[in-house]
C-alpha positions as CSV (number, residue, x, y, z in Angstrom):
1,M,5.1,-11.5,-9.0
2,C,7.2,-10.7,-6.3
3,R,7.0,-13.4,-3.8
4,S,8.3,-10.4,-1.2
5,I,5.0,-9.0,-1.4
6,K,2.9,-9.3,1.3
7,T,-0.9,-8.5,0.8
8,L,-1.5,-4.8,3.2
9,R,-5.3,-5.2,4.0
10,P,-7.3,-7.0,6.7
11,P,-7.5,-9.5,7.2
12,A,-4.5,-10.7,5.8
13,L,-3.2,-8.4,7.8
14,P,-4.4,-7.9,10.9
15,E,-3.9,-4.7,11.8
16,E,-3.7,-2.1,9.2
17,A,-0.5,-1.1,7.1
18,T,1.8,0.7,8.2
19,A,4.0,3.6,6.7
20,D,6.6,1.1,6.4
21,D,5.3,-2.1,5.6
22,I,3.8,0.6,3.2
23,H,7.5,1.5,2.0
24,A,8.8,-2.2,1.9
25,A,6.6,-2.7,-0.4
26,A,6.4,0.4,-3.2
27,L,10.2,-0.7,-2.8
28,Q,10.1,-4.2,-3.5
29,Y,7.7,-3.3,-6.8
30,V,10.2,-1.0,-7.7
31,R,13.1,-3.0,-7.4
32,K,11.8,-6.0,-9.4
33,V,9.9,-3.7,-12.3
34,S,13.7,-2.1,-12.9
35,G,15.6,-5.3,-12.2
36,F,17.6,-3.0,-10.1
37,R,18.5,-3.7,-6.0
38,A,19.9,-0.5,-5.6
39,P,20.3,1.2,-8.8
40,A,23.5,3.9,-9.5
41,A,23.9,7.2,-8.8
42,H,22.5,8.8,-12.0
43,N,18.9,6.0,-10.8
44,R,18.2,7.5,-7.3
45,E,16.4,10.1,-8.3
46,V,14.0,7.8,-10.7
47,F,13.9,5.8,-8.7
48,D,13.5,7.3,-5.5
49,R,10.8,8.7,-7.1
50,A,8.9,5.1,-8.2
51,V,9.4,4.3,-4.9
52,R,7.5,7.2,-3.7
53,E,4.6,7.4,-6.0
54,I,3.9,3.6,-5.5
55,A,3.8,4.4,-1.6
56,E,1.3,7.4,-1.8
57,A,-0.6,5.6,-4.2
58,T,-1.3,1.8,-2.2
59,A,-2.1,4.6,0.8
60,R,-5.1,5.8,-1.0
61,L,-6.0,2.0,-2.2
62,L,-5.6,1.3,1.6
63,D,-7.8,3.7,2.2
64,G,-10.0,3.7,-0.6
65,L,-11.0,-0.4,0.2
66,E,-13.7,-1.6,2.0
67,V,-14.0,-4.7,3.3
68,R,-16.4,-7.1,3.8
69,G,-16.9,-9.7,6.2
70,A,-14.0,-8.9,8.0
71,H,-13.9,-10.8,11.2
72,P,-14.6,-9.0,13.9
73,G,-11.5,-6.2,15.5
74,V,-10.8,-5.4,11.7
75,R,-11.4,-2.6,11.4
76,Q,-13.4,-1.3,8.2
77,R,-14.5,1.5,5.9
78,A,-16.5,3.9,7.9
79,P,-19.5,4.5,6.0
80,E,-19.7,7.6,3.9
81,P,-22.0,10.4,5.8
82,Q,-25.5,10.7,4.4
83,P,-26.2,13.8,3.0
84,D,-28.9,16.0,6.0
85,G,-32.9,14.9,5.6
86,V,-31.6,11.6,3.4
């Protein structure tokens, strides 16, 4: 879809994605979908809100992914805590 959006999860990105990485990907997505590189003043609010919402959803997605078979040094999702007595 948009070739300038890079994969943000390990091992494609060796370190954890930063807030700037996530924002840049969200901005590129909104630009592609809307067809506007920079929206007109009357569309700025909805454009910026979409970027924020997509960045938030992306951060949740990355936080929830479990990376299996990752290379050493790549952070993997911590196992879910088990209830006492299990």
